[in-house]
C-alpha positions in Angstrom: 13.5 -17.1 -24.8 12.4 -16.0 -21.2 11.6 -17.5 -18.2 10.7 -16.4 -14.5 10.7 -18.1 -10.7 8.7 -16.3 -8.2 10.4 -15.9 -5.3 8.0 -15.4 -2.3 10.0 -14.2 0.3 11.4 -11.1 -1.7 8.1 -10.7 -3.2 9.6 -10.7 -6.4 10.2 -12.7 -9.7 13.4 -14.0 -10.9 13.7 -13.9 -14.4 15.8 -14.9 -17.3 16.4 -13.8 -20.6 18.4 -16.0 -22.3 19.4 -17.0 -26.2 17.1 -18.6 -28.5 18.6 -21.8 -28.3 18.5 -22.7 -25.0 15.6 -25.4 -24.5 14.8 -24.5 -20.7 15.3 -22.1 -17.5 17.3 -25.1 -16.1 19.4 -25.5 -19.1 20.6 -21.6 -18.7 21.4 -21.7 -15.1 22.9 -25.5 -14.5 26.1 -24.6 -14.1 26.8 -28.1 -15.2 25.2 -27.2 -18.8 28.0 -26.2 -21.1 25.2 -25.1 -24.1 27.5 -23.5 -26.6 24.4 -20.8 -27.5 25.7 -19.1 -24.3 29.5 -18.8 -25.0 30.3 -15.1 -25.5 31.3 -15.6 -29.2 28.3 -17.6 -30.2 26.1 -15.1 -30.9 26.4 -11.7 -32.4 25.0 -8.5 -29.9 20.9 -8.9 -30.3 19.1 -6.1 -31.5 17.5 -3.9 -29.0 13.7 -5.1 -27.3 11.3 -2.6 -26.1 10.7 -2.8 -22.6 6.9 -2.4 -21.6 6.2 -0.3 -18.7 4.5 -2.8 -15.7 4.7 -0.5 -12.5 7.4 -2.5 -11.4 11.2 -2.1 -10.9 14.1 -4.7 -11.0 17.4 -5.2 -10.0 19.9 -6.4 -13.3 23.2 -7.8 -13.6 24.8 -6.6 -16.7 28.6 -6.9 -17.2 29.0 -8.1 -13.8 27.3 -4.8 -12.3 23.7 -4.6 -10.5 21.6 -2.2 -11.9 18.2 -0.6 -10.5 15.6 -0.8 -13.8 13.6 2.2 -12.0 9.8 2.2 -12.9 8.9 3.2 -16.8 6.1 5.7 -17.5 6.3 4.6 -21.1 8.2 1.8 -23.2 11.8 2.1 -23.4 14.3 0.2 -25.6 16.9 -2.3 -23.8 20.3 -2.6 -25.2 20.9 -5.9 -24.0 24.8 -8.2 -25.3 24.0 -11.3 -26.5 24.9 -13.5 -22.9 21.8 -14.0 -21.1 20.3 -11.3 -18.9 19.1 -12.2 -15.1 16.9 -9.8 -13.1 14.7 -9.6 -10.3 11.6 -7.9 -11.0 9.3 -6.8 -7.5 6.2 -6.4 -6.8 5.4 -3.0 -7.1 6.3 -0.9 -4.2 8.8 -3.0 -2.8 12.0 -2.0 -4.0 12.0 1.7 -2.9 11.4 0.4 0.6 14.7 -1.9 0.5 16.5 1.0 -0.6 15.1 3.5 1.5 14.7 5.9 -1.7 12.2 7.4 -3.3 10.7 5.4 -7.0 10.5 9.0 -8.3 14.1 9.7 -8.2 14.7 6.2 -10.3 12.0 6.6 -12.5 12.4 6.0 -16.2 16.2 5.6 -15.7 19.0 2.8 -15.1 21.4 3.6 -12.2 23.8 1.3 -10.9 22.7 -0.2 -7.4 26.3 0.9 -5.9 25.2 4.4 -6.3 22.1 4.2 -4.2 23.2 2.0 -1.1 27.2 2.0 -1.5 29.3 -0.2 -3.4 29.9 -2.7 -0.8 26.8 -4.2 -1.3 26.0 -3.8 -5.1 29.3 -5.6 -6.9 28.6 -8.6 -9.1 31.0 -10.9 -7.1 30.4 -14.2 -8.2 29.4 -13.7 -11.9 31.7 -15.6 -14.4 33.7 -14.3 -17.2 30.3 -16.4 -19.6 28.4 -19.3 -20.2 25.8 -20.7 -18.1 28.0 -20.7 -14.7 27.7 -16.7 -15.3 23.9 -17.2 -15.0 24.1 -19.0 -12.0 26.3 -16.6 -10.8 24.2 -13.9 -11.3 21.1 -14.9 -10.0 23.3 -16.1 -6.6 24.4 -12.6 -6.2 21.3 -11.1 -7.0 19.5 -13.3 -4.5 21.9 -12.9 -1.9 21.8 -9.0 -2.1 18.2 -8.6 -2.2 17.9 -11.1 0.7 19.7 -8.5 2.7 18.2 -5.5 1.8 14.8 -7.3 2.5 16.3 -8.4 6.5 17.3 -5.3 6.9 13.6 -3.9 6.1 10.6 -3.5 7.4 7.9 -3.4 5.0 5.7 -1.2 4.8 2.1 -2.6 3.5 0.8 0.1 2.0 2.0 0.8 -1.0 1.5 -2.9 -1.8 -2.5 -3.1 -0.8 -2.6 0.3 -3.1 -1.2 -1.5 -5.8 -3.5 -4.3 -5.8 -6.7 -2.1 -5.5 -5.6 -0.2 -8.5 -4.9 -3.5 -10.4 -8.0 -4.9 -12.0 -6.2 -8.5 -11.8 -6.1 -8.4 -8.3 -9.5 -6.7 -7.5 -12.6 -6.9 -10.4 -13.1 -4.3 -11.1 -10.2 -2.1 -9.8 -11.1 0.9 -7.7 -10.7 4.3 -9.3 -8.4 6.5 -8.1 -11.3 8.6 -5.9 -11.9 5.5 -4.2 -8.7 4.2 -3.2 -7.7 7.4 -1.9 -10.9 7.3 0.1 -10.2 4.1 1.3 -6.7 4.7 2.6 -8.2 7.7 3.8 -6.1 10.0 1.8 -6.5 13.2 0.1 -6.3 13.5 -3.7 -2.7 15.2 -3.2 -2.0 12.9 -0.5 -2.6 9.9 -2.9 -0.4 11.7 -5.5 2.7 12.2 -3.6 2.6 8.7 -1.9 2.7 7.2 -5.0 5.4 8.3 -6.7 7.0 8.1 -3.8 6.1 4.4 -3.9 6.1 3.5 -7.7 7.7 6.5 -9.4 4.4 8.3 -10.7 0.9 9.0 -9.7 -1.5 6.4 -9.0 -3.6 7.2 -12.1 -0.6 6.8 -14.3 -0.3 3.4 -12.6 -3.4 2.2 -12.9 -3.6 2.8 -16.5 -0.5 0.7 -16.5 -1.8 -2.0 -14.6 -5.4 -2.3 -16.6 -3.2 -2.2 -19.8 -0.4 -5.0 -18.9 -4.2 -7.0 -17.6 -5.5 -6.4 -21.3 -2.5 -7.5 -22.4 -2.3 -10.6 -20.7 -5.4 -11.4 -22.1 -4.7 -10.8 -25.6 -1.6 -13.1 -25.5 -4.0 -15.7 -23.9 -5.8 -15.8 -26.6 -8.7 -12.8 -26.3 -9.8 -10.9 -28.9 -8.8 -7.3 -28.5 -12.6 -6.3 -28.1 -13.2 -9.1 -25.6 -10.2 -8.3 -23.5 -10.8 -4.3 -23.2 -14.5 -5.1 -22.0 -13.4 -7.6 -19.6 -10.8 -5.1 -17.8 -13.3 -2.2 -18.0 -12.0 -0.5 -21.1 -15.1 1.5 -23.0 -14.2 -0.1 -25.8 -11.0 -1.5 -28.3 -10.7 2.1 -29.7 -10.0 3.2 -25.7 -7.3 0.4 -25.5 -5.4 1.4 -28.2 -5.1 5.2 -27.2 -4.0 3.6 -24.0 -1.7 1.4 -26.1 -0.2 4.0 -28.1 0.4 6.6 -25.2 2.4 3.8 -23.0 4.4 1.9 -25.9 4.0 4.1 -29.2 
């Protein structure tokens, strides 16, 4: 089961992936709840899950350590544990600014936060050994850590503006890369360089991911693949399938 809560101040969403027996996110994160489904011995290690690219970066707590999940250019397998997993998924272009590093250096990999900003701000202190309280502790540590990084940051609005321009869900129809470069008064070469710094890959690949994600959202909401493909600007359903194969296999 997956639940998320929007945290506007952080430009992020707090998410919790919990065992199937949990009835709600509140049950998973309430320290008073002691649902045995969350016990360390309650379930075997789950099968690996496929993580699709979404143009975002996350902070995740695993084994009491905060990790940076860099932007994925293609799908990857995530090997979690039987315990709930807690993370913060930041809007495209936000987390690299909080970390004062290039998204390209973190793309397609999972990196300990301490390796980027130093261990003093990156330990998962307050995370319990297991159970629902550990979910609350992990969420608190993530929110406190991200809040501290946000308080020290002066966000450049350009990465978020570019991501919105290329996202069919924010601008219908989405701008082409050429149109976006013209609007932001960048040459194509400048836009590719900045996009790699901001998102971990170039604007064309970001636009491809965002369009596929928009189509997937429509399909999940009940649209046919043909209707979803047309709505987000694919030539046809076959075009959607080709992009899907290239991104998730």
